[in-house]
C-alpha positions in Angstrom: 75.8 67.3 -43.4 77.0 66.4 -39.8 74.0 66.3 -37.6 73.1 65.8 -34.0 69.8 65.0 -32.3 68.2 65.5 -28.9 67.7 62.3 -26.9 64.8 63.6 -24.9 61.1 62.6 -25.4 57.9 64.3 -24.6 54.7 62.6 -23.3 53.1 62.7 -26.7 56.2 63.1 -29.0 58.5 60.4 -30.5 61.1 58.6 -28.5 64.3 60.1 -29.7 66.7 57.9 -27.6 67.7 55.7 -30.4 70.4 55.0 -33.1 68.8 57.1 -35.9 71.5 59.7 -36.4 74.3 57.2 -35.8 72.9 54.7 -38.3 71.9 57.3 -40.9 75.5 58.6 -41.1 77.3 55.4 -40.7 79.4 54.0 -43.5 79.8 56.9 -45.8 82.4 55.7 -48.3 82.3 58.4 -51.0 80.2 61.6 -51.1 78.6 62.8 -54.3 81.2 65.2 -55.8 78.8 67.3 -57.9 75.5 68.0 -56.1 73.7 69.1 -59.3 72.3 66.5 -61.8 70.9 67.8 -65.1 68.2 66.5 -67.4 69.3 64.6 -70.5 66.8 66.4 -72.6 66.0 69.8 -71.2 69.3 70.4 -69.4 67.3 71.6 -66.4 68.2 70.6 -62.9 66.5 67.3 -62.0 68.3 66.9 -58.6 70.1 69.2 -56.2 71.7 67.3 -53.3 72.4 70.5 -51.5 68.9 71.8 -51.6 68.2 70.7 -48.0 71.3 72.2 -46.4 69.0 74.6 -44.5 68.0 71.6 -42.3 71.4 71.9 -40.6 69.8 74.8 -38.6 67.6 74.5 -35.5 63.9 73.9 -36.2 62.0 77.1 -36.9 58.4 77.9 -35.8 57.3 77.1 -39.4 57.9 73.4 -39.0 57.0 70.5 -36.6 60.1 69.6 -34.6 59.7 65.9 -35.1 59.3 66.3 -38.8 62.3 68.6 -39.0 64.4 65.9 -37.3 63.1 63.3 -39.9 64.1 65.8 -42.6 67.6 66.0 -41.2 67.9 62.2 -41.1 66.8 61.9 -44.8 69.2 64.7 -45.8 72.5 63.5 -44.5 75.4 63.6 -47.0 74.4 62.3 -50.4 76.7 59.5 -51.6 77.8 55.9 -51.5 77.3 54.1 -48.2 78.7 50.9 -46.8 76.1 48.4 -45.4 78.4 45.4 -44.9 81.5 44.4 -46.7 80.1 43.6 -50.2 76.8 45.5 -50.0 76.5 49.3 -50.6 73.8 51.8 -51.0 73.6 55.1 -52.9 71.5 57.4 -50.8 70.5 61.0 -51.2 70.3 61.0 -55.0 66.5 60.5 -55.3 63.5 59.6 -53.1 64.6 56.0 -53.0 68.0 54.2 -52.6 69.9 52.1 -55.1 71.6 49.1 -53.5 74.7 47.3 -54.9 75.5 43.7 -54.0 78.9 42.2 -55.0 79.0 38.6 -56.1 81.6 37.1 -53.8 85.0 36.3 -55.3 84.1 37.9 -58.6 84.1 41.3 -60.3 80.3 41.0 -60.8 77.6 43.0 -59.1 73.8 43.1 -59.0 71.8 46.3 -58.7 68.7 46.3 -56.5 66.3 49.1 -57.6 67.3 52.0 -59.8 65.7 55.2 -58.6 63.1 57.3 -60.4 65.0 59.0 -63.2 67.5 57.8 -65.8 69.8 60.8 -64.9 70.0 60.1 -61.2 70.4 56.4 -61.7 73.3 57.0 -64.1 75.0 59.2 -61.5 74.5 56.7 -58.8 76.0 53.8 -60.8 78.9 56.0 -61.8 79.6 56.9 -58.2 79.8 53.2 -57.3 81.9 52.4 -60.4 84.5 55.0 -59.4 84.8 53.5 -56.0 85.0 50.0 -57.3 87.6 50.8 -59.9 89.7 52.7 -57.3 89.6 49.8 -55.0 89.9 46.8 -57.3 91.5 48.3 -60.4 88.7 47.6 -62.8 85.1 48.5 -63.4 82.5 46.1 -62.1 80.5 43.9 -64.4 76.7 44.5 -63.9 75.2 41.0 -64.3 71.6 41.7 -63.1 69.1 44.3 -62.2 66.5 43.4 -59.5 63.3 45.2 -58.9 61.9 45.0 -55.4 58.5 46.3 -56.5 56.4 48.1 -59.1 56.6 51.8 -58.0 58.3 54.2 -60.3 60.9 55.5 -57.9 62.3 51.9 -57.9 62.4 51.2 -61.7 62.3 54.5 -63.5 66.1 54.7 -63.9 66.3 51.2 -65.5 67.5 52.5 -68.9 70.6 53.9 -67.3 71.4 50.4 -66.0 70.9 48.9 -69.4 73.2 51.5 -71.0 76.0 51.2 -68.5 75.8 47.5 -68.2 76.5 47.2 -72.0 75.2 43.6 -71.8 72.5 42.5 -74.3 71.8 39.6 -72.0 71.4 41.5 -68.8 69.1 39.7 -66.5 66.2 41.9 -65.2 64.4 40.2 -62.4 61.3 41.3 -60.6 58.3 39.8 -58.6 55.5 38.2 -60.5 53.0 40.8 -61.7 55.5 43.6 -61.8 54.8 44.9 -65.3 51.0 44.6 -64.9 50.9 46.7 -61.8 53.6 49.1 -62.9 51.5 49.9 -65.9 48.3 50.1 -63.9 49.7 52.6 -61.4 51.9 54.7 -63.7 50.1 54.7 -67.1 46.4 53.9 -66.7 45.9 56.4 -63.9 49.2 58.2 -64.4 47.6 61.6 -65.3 45.7 62.0 -62.1 48.4 60.4 -59.9 51.2 62.7 -61.2 49.0 65.7 -60.8 48.2 64.8 -57.2 51.8 63.8 -56.5 52.6 67.5 -56.9 50.7 68.0 -53.7 51.9 64.9 -51.9 55.6 65.6 -52.6 55.4 69.4 -52.6 56.9 69.5 -56.1 56.0 73.2 -56.7 57.2 74.4 -53.3 60.5 76.0 -52.4 62.8 73.7 -50.4 63.0 75.9 -47.3 62.0 76.2 -43.6 58.6 77.6 -44.8 58.2 75.2 -47.7 59.1 71.6 -48.6 61.4 69.9 -46.1 61.0 66.4 -47.5 58.3 63.8 -47.6 59.1 61.6 -44.6 60.2 58.7 -46.9 63.1 60.7 -48.2 63.7 64.1 -49.7 61.8 64.3 -52.9 61.2 62.6 -56.3 63.7 63.5 -58.9 62.2 65.2 -62.0 64.2 63.7 -64.8 63.2 61.1 -67.5 61.6 57.9 -66.3 61.8 54.6 -68.1 60.1 51.2 -68.0 62.1 48.1 -68.8 60.2 44.9 -68.4 61.7 42.0 -66.4 62.9 39.0 -68.4 62.7 36.8 -65.3 59.8 36.7 -62.9 60.1 35.6 -59.3 57.1 33.2 -58.9 57.8 31.4 -55.6 59.5 31.8 -52.3 62.9 30.4 -51.5 66.2 30.3 -53.3 66.1 32.3 -56.6 66.0 29.9 -59.5 67.7 30.3 -61.9 70.0 32.2 -59.6 73.0 34.4 -59.7 76.1 32.1 -59.8 78.1 32.6 -56.7 75.5 34.6 -54.8 72.6 32.8 -53.0 69.5 34.9 -52.9 66.4 33.8 -50.9 63.2 35.5 -52.0 60.1 36.2 -50.0 57.2 37.4 -52.1 54.9 39.9 -50.3 52.0 40.7 -52.7 49.5 43.2 -51.3 51.8 44.8 -48.9 53.4 48.2 -49.8 52.9 47.3 -53.4 50.7 44.7 -55.2 53.9 43.1 -56.5 56.8 43.1 -54.1 59.6 40.9 -52.9 62.1 40.9 -50.0 65.6 39.4 -50.5 67.9 37.7 -48.0 71.6 37.3 -48.7 72.9 34.5 -46.5 76.6 35.2 -47.4 76.2 38.7 -46.0 73.7 37.9 -43.2 71.8 40.9 -44.7 68.1 41.3 -45.3 66.6 43.6 -47.9 63.0 44.5 -46.8 62.1 46.3 -50.1 59.7 49.0 -48.9 57.9 46.8 -46.4 59.9 48.2 -43.4 61.2 51.7 -43.5 61.9 54.4 -40.8 58.4 55.7 -40.9 54.8 54.6 -40.8 54.0 53.9 -44.4 50.8 54.4 -46.4 47.9 51.9 -46.5 46.7 54.2 -49.3 48.8 57.1 -50.6 47.5 60.7 -50.9 48.4 60.8 -54.5 46.1 57.8 -55.1 46.8 54.1 -55.4 45.0 50.8 -54.8 44.4 50.2 -51.0 47.1 48.1 -49.5 46.3 45.2 -47.0 47.5 46.1 -43.5 46.6 42.7 -42.3 48.7 40.8 -44.8 51.5 43.4 -44.4 51.7 42.5 -40.7 51.6 38.8 -41.6 54.4 39.1 -44.1 56.5 41.0 -41.6 56.0 38.2 -39.1 57.0 35.7 -41.8 60.2 37.7 -42.4 61.1 37.5 -38.8 60.4 33.8 -38.7 62.4 33.1 -41.9 65.3 35.4 -41.5 65.3 37.1 -38.1 67.9 34.9 -36.3 70.1 34.9 -39.4 70.1 38.6 -40.0 72.8 41.0 -38.7 71.6 44.0 -40.7 68.4 44.9 -42.4 68.2 47.5 -45.2 65.4 48.9 -47.2 64.9 50.8 -50.4 64.5 54.0 -48.4 66.2 55.5 -45.4 69.2 53.9 -43.6 70.0 50.3 -42.4 69.5 48.9 -38.9 72.3 46.9 -37.5 72.4 44.6 -34.5 74.6 46.4 -32.0 76.6 45.2 -28.9 74.6 41.9 -28.7 71.3 43.8 -28.8 68.8 42.4 -31.4 67.8 45.8 -32.9 66.8 44.1 -36.2 64.3 41.9 -34.4 62.9 44.9 -32.4 62.6 47.0 -35.5 60.7 44.4 -37.6 58.5 43.3 -34.7 57.3 46.8 -33.9 56.5 47.4 -37.5 54.6 44.1 -37.6 52.6 44.9 -34.5 51.7 48.5 -35.5 50.3 47.5 -38.9 48.4 44.7 -37.3 47.1 46.9 -34.6 45.8 49.6 -37.0 44.0 46.9 -39.0 42.4 45.1 -36.1 41.4 48.3 -34.2 39.9 49.8 -37.4 37.8 46.6 -37.9 36.7 46.6 -34.3 35.5 50.2 -34.5 33.9 49.9 -38.0 32.0 46.8 -36.8 30.6 49.0 -33.9 29.3 51.5 -36.5 32.1 54.1 -36.6 32.6 55.9 -39.9 36.1 56.5 -41.4 36.2 60.1 -40.0 35.1 58.9 -36.6 37.7 56.1 -36.5 40.5 58.5 -37.4 39.5 60.6 -34.3 38.7 57.8 -31.9 41.6 55.3 -32.5 44.1 55.1 -29.6 47.5 53.6 -30.4 49.8 51.9 -28.0 52.5 54.5 -27.0 55.3 51.9 -26.7 55.0 51.4 -30.4 53.6 54.6 -31.8 56.2 56.8 -30.2 59.0 54.9 -32.0 60.5 57.1 -34.7 60.7 54.2 -37.2 56.9 53.8 -37.2 56.0 57.4 -36.6 53.6 59.1 -39.1 56.1 61.0 -41.2 54.9 59.6 -44.5 51.7 57.6 -43.8 49.6 58.8 -41.0 47.3 56.9 -38.6 44.5 59.2 -39.7 44.5 58.5 -43.4 45.7 54.9 -42.9 42.6 53.8 -40.9 40.4 55.5 -43.5 42.1 53.4 -46.1 41.6 50.2 -44.1 37.9 51.1 -43.8 37.8 51.7 -47.6 39.3 48.3 -48.3 36.5 46.5 -46.5 33.6 48.9 -46.8 34.2 51.1 -49.8 33.7 54.9 -50.1 30.1 54.9 -48.7 29.9 55.3 -44.9 26.3 54.0 -44.7 24.6 57.3 -44.0 21.8 57.9 -46.6 22.7 61.6 -46.7 26.1 60.7 -48.1 24.8 58.3 -50.7 23.9 60.9 -53.3 25.4 64.3 -52.3 25.5 67.2 -54.7 28.7 67.8 -56.7 31.1 70.2 -54.9 30.1 73.4 -56.6 26.4 72.9 -56.2 26.7 71.8 -52.6 29.0 74.7 -51.8 26.6 77.2 -53.4 23.6 76.0 -51.4 25.5 75.8 -48.1 26.9 79.4 -48.4 23.4 80.6 -49.2 22.1 78.8 -46.1 24.7 80.4 -43.9 23.7 83.9 -44.9 25.8 84.6 -47.9 29.5 84.8 -48.8 30.3 87.8 -46.5 28.9 86.1 -43.5 30.8 82.9 -44.3 34.1 84.8 -44.7 33.5 86.5 -41.3 32.8 83.2 -39.6 35.9 81.7 -41.2 38.1 84.5 -39.8 36.6 83.9 -36.4 37.4 80.1 -36.5 40.9 80.9 -37.7 41.5 83.3 -34.8 40.2 80.7 -32.4 42.7 78.2 -33.9 39.9 75.9 -35.2 41.8 75.7 -38.5 40.2 72.5 -39.7 36.7 74.1 -39.7 38.0 77.4 -41.0 39.4 75.4 -44.0 36.1 73.7 -44.5 34.1 76.9 -44.6 36.6 78.7 -46.9 36.7 75.7 -49.2 32.9 75.9 -49.6 33.1 79.6 -50.1 35.6 79.2 -52.9 33.6 76.5 -54.6 30.4 78.5 -54.4 32.0 81.0 -56.9 31.0 83.9 -54.6 31.8 87.5 -55.1 34.6 87.6 -52.5 36.7 84.9 -54.1 40.0 86.7 -53.8 39.6 87.4 -50.1 38.5 83.8 -49.5 41.6 82.4 -51.4 44.0 84.6 -49.4 42.5 83.6 -46.1 42.4 79.9 -47.0 46.0 80.1 -48.1 46.9 81.5 -44.7 44.9 78.7 -43.0 46.6 76.0 -45.1 50.0 77.4 -44.3 49.2 77.2 -40.6 48.0 73.6 -40.9 51.0 72.7 -43.0 53.6 74.3 -40.6 52.1 72.4 -37.7 51.9 68.9 -39.4 54.2 66.1 -38.3 53.4 64.2 -41.4 55.5 65.4 -44.3 52.9 64.6 -47.0 50.2 66.4 -45.1 52.5 69.4 -44.8 53.2 69.3 -48.5 49.5 68.9 -49.3 48.5 71.9 -47.2 51.3 74.1 -48.4 50.8 73.1 -52.1 47.1 74.0 -51.7 48.1 77.4 -50.4 50.6 77.8 -53.2 48.1 77.0 -55.9 45.4 79.3 -54.4 47.9 82.1 -54.9 49.7 81.0 -58.1 47.3 78.7 -59.9 47.6 75.0 -60.8 51.1 73.6 -61.5 51.6 70.9 -64.2 53.3 67.6 -63.4 57.0 67.7 -64.0 58.1 64.1 -64.5 58.3 62.8 -68.0 58.0 59.1 -69.0 60.4 58.1 -71.8 58.2 57.3 -74.8 60.5 54.3 -75.4 59.1 52.8 -72.2 56.0 51.8 -74.1 58.1 49.2 -75.9 57.9 47.2 -72.7 54.1 46.9 -72.8 52.0 44.0 -74.0 49.5 44.5 -76.8 46.7 44.8 -74.3 48.5 47.4 -72.2 49.7 49.4 -75.2 46.2 49.8 -76.7 44.8 50.6 -73.3 46.9 53.8 -73.4 44.5 54.9 -76.2 41.3 53.2 -74.8 41.4 55.1 -71.5 41.7 58.4 -73.3 38.7 57.9 -75.7 35.9 60.4 -74.8 33.0 58.0 -74.4 30.1 60.5 -74.9 31.5 61.5 -78.3 32.6 58.0 -79.3 29.2 56.4 -78.7 27.6 58.8 -81.1 29.6 57.3 -84.0 27.6 55.1 -86.3 28.8 51.9 -87.8 31.5 49.4 -86.8 35.2 50.1 -86.4 37.4 47.0 -86.4 41.1 46.8 -86.9 43.6 43.9 -86.9 47.2 44.8 -86.1 49.8 42.3 -87.1 53.3 42.5 -85.7 56.1 40.2 -86.8 58.6 41.0 -83.9 56.4 41.3 -80.8 58.7 40.9 -77.7 58.4 37.6 -75.8 60.3 36.1 -72.9 62.1 33.7 -75.3 62.8 36.5 -77.9 60.3 37.8 -80.4 57.3 36.3 -82.0 54.7 37.0 -84.6 51.4 38.1 -83.0 48.2 39.9 -83.7 45.7 42.1 -81.9 42.1 42.7 -82.9 40.8 46.2 -81.9 37.3 47.4 -82.1 35.2 50.5 -81.2 31.6 49.8 -80.2 29.2 51.6 -77.9 31.8 54.2 -77.1 34.4 51.9 -75.8 37.7 50.6 -77.3 38.3 46.9 -76.5 40.3 44.1 -78.1 41.8 40.6 -77.9 44.8 38.7 -79.2 44.5 36.9 -82.6 46.7 34.7 -84.7 49.2 36.4 -86.9 48.4 36.3 -90.6 51.1 37.2 -93.1 50.4 40.1 -95.6 48.7 40.8 -97.8 45.8 38.6 -96.9 43.6 39.7 -93.9 42.9 37.2 -91.2 39.2 37.8 -91.4 37.4 39.5 -94.4 34.8 40.9 -91.9 37.5 43.1 -90.3 37.5 46.5 -91.9 41.2 47.3 -91.6 44.3 45.2 -91.3 47.7 46.8 -90.5 51.1 45.0 -90.7 53.9 46.7 -88.8 57.1 46.1 -86.9 56.8 46.5 -83.1 58.7 49.8 -82.9 56.6 51.5 -85.6 53.4 50.3 -83.9 54.5 51.8 -80.6 55.2 55.1 -82.3 51.8 55.1 -83.9 50.0 54.4 -80.7 52.1 56.7 -78.6 51.6 59.6 -81.0 47.8 59.0 -80.9 47.7 58.8 -77.1 49.6 62.1 -76.9 46.8 63.7 -78.8 48.8 64.1 -82.0 47.0 61.5 -84.3 48.7 60.9 -87.6 47.7 59.1 -90.8 48.8 55.5 -91.2 50.3 56.2 -94.6 52.9 58.3 -92.9 54.5 55.1 -91.6 56.2 52.1 -93.1 53.2 49.9 -92.7 51.1 47.7 -95.0 47.4 48.2 -94.9 44.4 46.6 -96.4 40.9 48.1 -95.9 39.5 51.3 -94.4 42.5 53.3 -93.0 40.1 56.0 -91.9 38.9 53.6 -89.1 42.1 54.4 -87.2 41.4 58.1 -87.7 37.9 57.6 -86.2 39.3 56.1 -83.0 42.1 58.7 -82.6 39.6 61.5 -83.2 38.0 60.8 -79.9 41.1 60.9 -77.8 41.2 63.4 -75.0 44.6 64.1 -73.5 44.6 64.4 -69.7 45.0 67.9 -68.3 48.3 67.8 -66.4 47.2 70.9 -64.3 43.6 70.2 -63.5 42.1 72.2 -60.6 42.2 70.8 -57.1 41.7 73.7 -54.6 39.4 75.7 -57.0 36.4 74.7 -59.0 
């Protein structure tokens, strides 16, 4: 969509006199022809590139003007974009970007990040292939897939790359620790994160002036099938990639603990181009996301940005990231250096000022209200709080150093939400009195406290629940429509939606085949974290199982390997053991030994973790011992509720 922006700035609003609209629309090579992308499995729509066309209009009263502008920028024409001659990006097909880098003087390309879903990734690659073939007369050869970091919107489409590359020896390269952290964030705590992501990304909301208008980092997450394909080469040190891509020098800068626990920036000297992964985007990022994630290190984030400037700043003509649009040096002006240095300074400032205030006794909520940010930085649109906010970021910094407890004894052992709400409502004179007070606070535009009162009223299970829900939905809508931060808007509006329509289940699906990428430890943890402890610790007697696999994946191919699993004191644990060929058990004290190929084992475990336990004799496995021991473990599995309550008890 062709867009224009005002260049004016208010005293407390962002500085809009910049290159945002020019750069966001620069370099469109080929637009996406068909805006609708369908699911491979359900045939439902997983992406609609025209869903945000309403943003072409002027900002309505139901949206913050600054956020509306960011939504316009994130919603320019979906398609293939030119960065420099030889580097391209596919933007507008998912929350993140896919980048294509040509190997000079060859027909080879590398792909940097591959979106959230197999379906959107496939469409993105095909879009580039069409362009490449029309220009060079042949389809490109995909010689490598690079992951910048371990978040699903950057690796979920990997299976599409594998399929389209048609190369059994495709190199898949990522930062050290990639698989460990990808599993931790997307499988271990995946149930809660995907549920909360519905709020953060506004997945249940209509895309409209009154609903979801993006998430600040992009439009939305696609809702197709995600995959996990493990790297076969890890980047373990800074400097020139070794072994590298013949004909294309790539200099790596590992940045663990920044936007992700495993992340890497790439500099391409031939192109004078710097890929900053997700460490520098056109928004203030999250130190801790509202969907939930390990706290990131604002201090080290600032340090690595400084290192990027020192290593690559003078050599870089264009910086691009895995979200948003590039920044080019323009007319002799070092816009790249300004962009990176302002990001560096702001993350450093938030870290240091939070530490100063907490060391003076301020609590997280107090710091969020007290902190003053330097306007010459905080008014810049590329560090404005469209995705992360100053408010929840400083709370995250506090949490990193001090934990959840603010030091006040009254907050050490509070009542659970329902019990506390019931007592408070009683103390305030009952549910009717609280509802009356909440209406007064809403009328006086003290929406934050109105929300607090109504939330307590709803959790007290009082007699006027319906009226309280309707009023709280109104309050949440008002808060959402005024929010400059897109994720706050989505959270408030999603809360209002669920108060009126009930909980919404998570939409994204993980391809079961992705479990093939997991180690023994990670694979069996998918069962272990779902065992209901209070039931399991009542079981009498030992449960011990050896699993023997003759074709376990290894960096050098496959290997024979074993895993010892046990249930004791209500917890499933295990460790690696030596492979022992059938039919002799490794240890006579182990009650059950199972010999299986890798694919069958993954099917057995995945079926159990999904709450559909099956008998071992249904599979092509060899067993010796008490097969019922596996049944004992799987009988305690509790599948996560994909639609657990958030705004109601």
